[in-house]
N, C-alpha and C positions, 0 to 999 in steps of 0.2 A: 290163734297163736298163742302162745305163752306171753306171759307179760312179768315183768321185775319191777316192784314197788320198791320206792326209794326214798324215803323220811329225809328232809333236809332241813336246814335254816339257812342254806345260801351263803356258807360261811367258806373260808377256804381250807378249812379240815373237812369239811361237808361236801365243798365242789371233790376231794379225794377219793371219799366214801362213791360218789356219783360217777366219775370216771372207771374205777373196777366197775360198777354196775352197767357203763357202757361196753367195758371189755367183755364183760361175761354174757351178756344180751345178744354183741356180736357172734361167740363161739357157739351158741345155744340155740340161737337164731329165736331171738325173743324180743319183747317191745318195751318200752320202761314207761314206768307213771309214777310222776314226780310228786309228793306232796309237800308245802309250808309246812314242815311241823313246828315252827313254834309261830306261825298265823302271819308271816309276813306279808301280807295281801293289801294293797294300798285302795284305800277304800272307794269307790265310784262317787266320780263327782255328783252335785245336785245338780238337774238336768236346766239348764236355763235357755233361753232364746234362742231359736236356731243360726242367726248372723250373731251371736257372741259366743257359741260353742266351741269347744276346743278338743281336742283328742284327747280320749279317753287314756291316762296314761297309763303303759305295760306294768302289769305287777313286778316284783321282786323275783317272783318265781319263773315267770313267764321268762324274763329277760336272764335269768339264771341256766335255764331250759335251753334256753336259744345259742348262748354262750357254751355251754358245753356239748351241746349237739356240733356245731361249728368246729370247735376242739376236736373233738373225736375223729369228724371228716376228715381234719388237717392230720390226722395221726394216721388213718386206713391206709391200704392199700386201693386204689383203682378198680372198683367192681366189687368192692368187698362189699358184704351186706352192711347195711343202716337203722340200725333200730329205729323205729317211729317213736318219738317221745310225745305222750300226752301229758297234760296237767289236770289237779283234784286241787283248785282254789277253793273249793266250799267247808272241806275238812281240813279243820289244822289242830285243833285238839284230838288227844290220844286215842280218849274211846271213839268218837265221829268218826277216826282214820280206819281203827280197828273193825270196826262194823262195816261199813266201805268194802273193807277189803274181803270179809267174809263171805259178803255178798257175790262176789267175784269167782267164779270158776277158775279163771284163765290166769289168777294170779300165782306164779311158781316159786316165788322166791319175795321176801323181803329184806332191803339193804339200807344201813343207818349206821354214821359216823359212830365217834365216840365222845362227842360234845367238845373236841381238843384235846384229851389225854393223849399221851404218847400210848400210854400199858393200858389194853381193852378192858383190864379186870374190874377198876374202880366203874366203869358204866354197866358193863355186864351185871355186876352185882347192886346196882343203882335200881331205886323202886320205879325208873320209866322203863329201865329194859326189863327188869322182871314183869310188868304190866305186858308188852308187845309179845313178851317170849310166853306167858301165859295165855295171851289172846290168839295168839297165831297159829291158824292152821297149815302152816308151810315155813318149812326152814328161815331163819331170820339171820343175818350175816352182820356182823359186827365189824369194823372195820377200820383201825386205826392209819393216824396217818402215815407211820412208817412205811405202809403195805409198799411195797414195789410191783407197779404196773408190770406184769409179765403173766406169762404161762404159767399155772398149775402144775408143775412139775411130782410133785408128790404131796399128797392128803394124807392124813393122820387122823383115824378115828376112834378117840380115848371110848374103849367098851368097860363094861359095870358086869359083863357076862349076862345081862338081862336075854329072856329067850327070843323076845321080839326085836334083839339089834341086827338080827339077821335083814328083817325085812326094813330096816332102816340103812342099811349097806347097802342092798339092793337098791333103794332108791338113789344110791349117789353113781349108780353103772351108768347113765347120760351124762352126769359131769364130769365122769372119766373118759368115758369115749370124747367128749369133746373136746378135750384138753388132752389125751393122748397119756393121762396123767398115771402112777401108781399110787396105788391106795395100803397105807400100814395099818393093820386093825392091832392097836396096842392096847395091852392090860396093865394096870399097875398092880402088881402084884407084892401085896403088903405080907401074905403070910407066904411065903413060894412052899415051903412044909407039908401046908394043907391038902391032903390027898383028893379032898372035895373040889378045891378049887381049882388044884390042877386038870381032874375029871372034867371040870364044864370048860375048860382052858381049850382042850382036847376034844371036846365035844362044838365048840363053836369053829375050831380050828377045818372038822371033818367038814363042819355045814358050807366054809367059804370053797371046797370045792364040790362038794355034790350038789348045792343047791341055788348057785352062785354063775352064771355063762359067763366069765370077763375074764381075762386073764389081767396080770398086774396086783394081785390082791395076796399079800403075805399078813401072818400072823406072827406078833411078837409079844412074848411075857417076859415083863421088865420088872424087875426086882424093885421093890420100894421100902426099904426097909431103913433106911435112913431117917432119922429127926428130922433131917432138915432137909423138906423138900422143893424139887426145880423144877423146871422144865428143860434141862439140858437134853434129856430123851429124845426130844423135838429134831434136835440136829446131827442126833447119830447116824453115820454115814452117808446122812444127803440130805442139806437141809429140807424143812417141812414148809410148806409155800401156803397151805391151810388147815387148820384144825376145826376137826367136826364131833360135837358131842350131842347126847341125846338131851333132850329136857327133864331133867329127875328134880324130886324134890328139895325148895329153896336150899334147905339146911346142907344137903349131901352137894349140891352145885355149889354154896360159897366154901363150902372144904376142899372143892377140887380147886376152885382156881383161885383160893388163897395160898396156893401152896408155894408160890414163888416170893410171896413177904417176906421177906427178913433179910438182913442186914448183909446175912453172906452168899447170897445168892448172885452170881454175877450174871445169869442167864435170863432177862426177862422177857415175858410176852410181849413180840411185836409183831406180831401176823394176826390175820381176819381169823376169827373164831365163826362159825357155823352153828345154831342150834337148830337140831330138829325137834318136831314134836313128836312125841313117845306116840308110835303107833301099836295096832292091836297084835 
């Protein structure tokens, strides 16, 4: 069975990301594996004589996982699938965590919070998240505390018109089916008059219909010629619930996510972001 890995520091904001992970695990029929990202594990007491021994204290991660499991069960309908929750309390350093995840074939996604930031962009562009994304062989989802706990109705995939994008889009099929969500393939076109760009857009649009065996997928070419960049295109017609991008070089990745960082922008990024590994 598939497993979603959750990196948590057991904080309130981290709990919100864990709630979304529970919600997704129920929808796609997966289990959960919790990591204590900050190493918040209570040390094992030094053994003493049997008559003087006390019960070993429960770690923060164990308490957190049990509490989140009870909360999720209380939100669920009777008979609904309940994800099995397991803990990894040994690996608390990011290198050790990512190494452990690479050794497991059942991991299908990594979920993390934003270290308390309402806007996921600072965390996405920070060194910690960059390391997670660079190491990951599965999608990484960054969940801000402003995320609404509801079914995904609209997913937006931001394409750079790379040939392999069609393979990444295909991998979203199971998530789409689980949520019965629509998928908007959006290209932010900085040069609408460029014939080569239009040709690449048309080629991707054809591939969506010829190579994908699923409905609810459509392509949008969005003019992006203004000097002031923003995220308003995500709320056009219908509000986007999840933004998906493919891993790109750090400079290009940073340019894309800094588009809303100016004083005149009123629409800021406040939804979960999934970064997919680049596929061959």
